[in-house]
C-alpha positions in Angstrom: 99.0 121.1 117.7 101.3 124.1 117.7 100.5 125.6 121.2 104.2 125.5 122.2 105.3 127.5 119.2 105.3 131.2 118.8 102.8 132.8 116.4 105.6 133.5 113.8 106.7 129.9 114.0 103.2 128.7 113.5 102.8 130.9 110.5 106.1 129.8 109.1 105.2 126.2 109.6 101.9 126.7 107.8 103.6 128.4 104.9 106.1 125.6 104.5 103.4 122.9 104.7 101.2 124.8 102.3 104.1 125.1 99.8 104.6 121.3 100.1 100.9 120.7 99.4 101.0 123.0 96.4 104.0 121.1 95.0 102.2 117.8 95.5 99.1 119.1 93.8 101.2 120.4 90.9 102.9 117.0 90.5 99.5 115.4 90.3 98.3 117.8 87.7 101.6 118.2 85.7 100.2 116.3 82.7 97.3 118.7 82.4 98.9 122.1 83.2 100.0 122.8 79.7 96.7 121.8 78.2 94.8 124.0 80.7 97.1 126.9 79.9 96.6 126.5 76.2 92.8 126.3 76.6 92.7 129.3 78.9 94.8 131.5 76.6 92.7 130.4 73.6 89.5 131.5 75.3 91.0 134.8 76.5 92.3 135.5 73.0 88.8 135.2 71.6 87.7 138.1 73.7 90.4 140.2 72.1 89.6 139.4 68.6 91.8 136.4 68.3 95.1 138.1 69.2 96.0 138.1 72.9 97.9 141.0 74.4 101.5 140.3 75.4 101.6 141.5 79.1 100.0 139.0 81.4 99.5 139.2 85.2 99.2 135.8 87.0 97.5 136.9 90.3 98.1 134.3 93.0 100.6 132.5 90.9 101.6 129.9 93.5 104.5 127.8 92.4 104.2 128.9 88.8 101.8 126.2 87.5 100.4 128.6 84.8 103.1 131.3 85.0 105.8 129.1 83.6 104.0 127.6 80.6 102.7 131.1 79.7 106.2 132.5 79.8 107.4 129.5 77.7 105.0 130.7 75.0 106.8 134.0 74.8 104.4 136.2 76.7 105.7 138.8 79.2 104.3 137.5 82.4 104.4 138.7 86.0 103.3 136.5 88.9 102.3 137.6 92.4 101.5 135.7 95.6 101.3 136.6 99.3 103.3 133.5 100.4 107.1 134.2 100.2 107.9 130.5 100.4 105.7 129.8 97.3 107.3 132.7 95.4 110.8 131.4 96.3 109.8 128.0 94.8 108.4 129.7 91.7 111.6 131.8 91.3 113.8 128.7 91.5 111.7 126.9 88.9 111.8 129.9 86.6 115.6 130.2 86.9 116.1 126.5 86.1 114.2 127.0 82.8 116.2 130.2 82.1 112.9 132.2 81.7 112.4 135.9 82.1 109.5 136.2 84.6 108.7 138.9 87.2 107.7 137.4 90.6 106.6 139.6 93.5 105.3 139.0 97.0 102.2 141.2 97.1 98.6 141.3 98.3 96.0 141.3 95.6 94.2 144.3 97.2 97.4 146.4 96.8 99.2 145.6 93.6 102.6 147.2 93.1 101.9 148.2 89.5 100.8 151.3 87.7 97.4 151.9 86.1 96.7 150.1 82.8 99.9 148.2 82.4 98.5 144.7 81.7 96.6 143.2 78.7 95.4 140.2 80.6 94.9 139.1 84.3 94.5 135.5 85.4 93.2 135.1 89.0 92.8 131.3 89.5 91.6 130.5 93.0 92.3 134.0 94.4 89.1 135.8 95.3 88.0 133.3 97.9 91.2 133.7 99.9 91.8 137.5 100.0 90.8 139.7 102.9 88.8 142.1 100.6 87.7 140.5 97.4 85.9 143.7 96.1 89.1 145.7 96.5 90.9 142.9 94.5 88.4 143.2 91.6 89.0 147.0 91.7 92.8 146.5 91.6 92.6 144.1 88.7 90.4 146.6 86.8 92.9 149.3 87.6 96.0 147.5 86.4 94.3 146.3 83.2 94.5 148.4 80.0 91.2 149.5 78.3 89.9 146.5 76.5 92.0 144.2 78.7 90.6 140.8 79.7 90.5 138.9 82.9 89.7 135.4 84.1 88.4 134.6 87.6 88.1 131.2 89.1 86.5 131.4 92.5 84.8 129.0 95.1 81.3 128.1 94.0 78.7 128.7 96.8 76.2 126.4 95.0 78.5 123.3 94.9 77.3 120.5 97.2 80.7 119.0 97.7 83.3 121.9 97.7 87.0 121.1 97.4 88.2 124.2 99.3 87.1 122.8 102.6 87.0 119.0 102.8 84.1 116.9 104.1 81.6 119.7 104.8 78.8 119.6 102.2 77.3 122.8 101.0 79.9 124.8 103.0 79.5 127.8 100.7 75.8 128.2 101.8 76.6 128.3 105.5 75.9 131.9 106.8 79.1 134.0 106.6 79.5 134.6 110.4 79.1 130.9 111.2 81.4 130.0 108.3 84.2 132.3 109.6 83.9 130.6 113.1 84.1 127.1 111.6 87.0 128.1 109.4 88.9 129.5 112.4 88.4 126.2 114.2 89.5 124.2 111.2 92.7 126.2 110.7 93.6 125.9 114.4 92.7 122.2 114.9 92.4 120.5 111.6 94.6 122.4 109.1 94.9 119.3 106.9 91.2 119.8 105.9 92.3 123.1 104.1 95.7 121.9 102.9 97.4 124.0 105.6 96.3 127.2 104.1 96.4 130.1 106.6 93.7 131.8 104.6 91.3 129.1 103.4 88.3 130.0 101.4 86.6 132.9 103.2 84.3 134.1 100.4 82.0 132.0 98.2 80.3 133.1 95.0 77.4 132.5 92.7 77.8 133.2 89.0 75.2 136.0 89.1 76.6 137.5 92.2 80.1 137.6 90.8 78.9 139.0 87.5 77.2 141.9 89.3 80.4 142.6 91.3 82.5 142.6 88.1 80.1 145.2 86.6 80.5 147.4 89.6 84.3 147.1 89.4 84.3 148.4 85.8 83.9 145.2 83.7 80.9 145.9 81.5 81.1 142.5 79.6 81.4 139.1 81.1 81.1 135.5 80.0 80.9 132.1 81.8 82.2 128.7 80.7 78.9 128.1 78.8 79.3 131.3 76.8 83.0 130.8 76.0 83.2 127.0 75.3 82.6 125.4 71.9 81.5 121.8 71.4 84.9 120.8 70.1 86.5 121.7 73.4 84.4 119.2 75.3 86.2 115.8 75.6 84.3 112.9 73.9 83.8 111.2 77.2 81.5 114.0 78.1 79.2 113.6 75.1 76.1 114.5 77.2 77.7 117.9 77.8 78.1 118.5 74.1 74.4 117.9 73.7 73.5 120.2 76.6 75.8 123.0 75.8 73.6 124.7 73.1 70.7 124.6 75.6 72.7 126.2 78.4 73.9 128.9 76.0 70.2 129.9 75.4 69.6 130.4 79.2 70.0 134.1 80.2 73.1 134.6 82.3 71.0 135.3 85.5 69.7 133.1 88.2 68.4 130.2 86.0 71.9 129.9 84.5 73.3 129.5 88.0 71.6 126.2 88.4 73.8 124.7 85.6 76.8 125.6 87.7 75.8 123.5 90.7 78.0 120.5 89.9 81.1 122.7 89.4 83.5 123.4 92.3 84.3 126.8 91.0 82.6 129.8 89.4 84.7 130.6 86.2 84.0 134.0 84.6 85.8 135.8 81.8 85.4 139.6 81.5 86.6 142.6 79.6 87.4 146.1 80.8 85.5 148.8 79.0 
């Protein structure tokens, strides 16, 4: 497809197309972004006794889908992303709204912040894309204050129909070496299957596996969606889930709890730094 272009031109083309896809996705989800943001901040605030700290890091902020509504609520928010084109779009959107938001091009494994400077970190669809996800967890723990809270949304290895790589069922359960080879072929020949991401999902997680990794990184307490959700937060159209929620809450957060995550495209965990 791009064999006549230089490597830098290919990367630039992928960045631009990826940015376009991100904007298209955001346009589709524009009606729910504020609601998602409100719900996420409410859940995080519960972990800090009902009052959320003011300094928030939006790791992998993209075009500002969450960064902007968080800033509009008066929080001091800083967003980072590895894609400079994406950061330029986010910066333009922030300026149009006359908001004060810090935006930085940075790798999640090497954040340009001091120790213990943030009250909250949001990492939505980040861990699966970084080169070193364990270093990323360590960096998040480093930049958080003691008692700070974090939210991780990462590709679910147990999901039969993952959204990160289209049309390949149970992709997260493919052996890692084979998955890397398949991913390289997809990026080179069928980039539309991964929304033109140059770093499509490379890592896949189970709830139990991610909990254990969070513990090793310094997060001694963690909660999944079943722990943190109340019946009132489940839409009426999912009445069956309201009935099942108390049952899931009673299941220990180990391997049996993982089974309940099978229909979900992502593992969503909340945690607190000790």
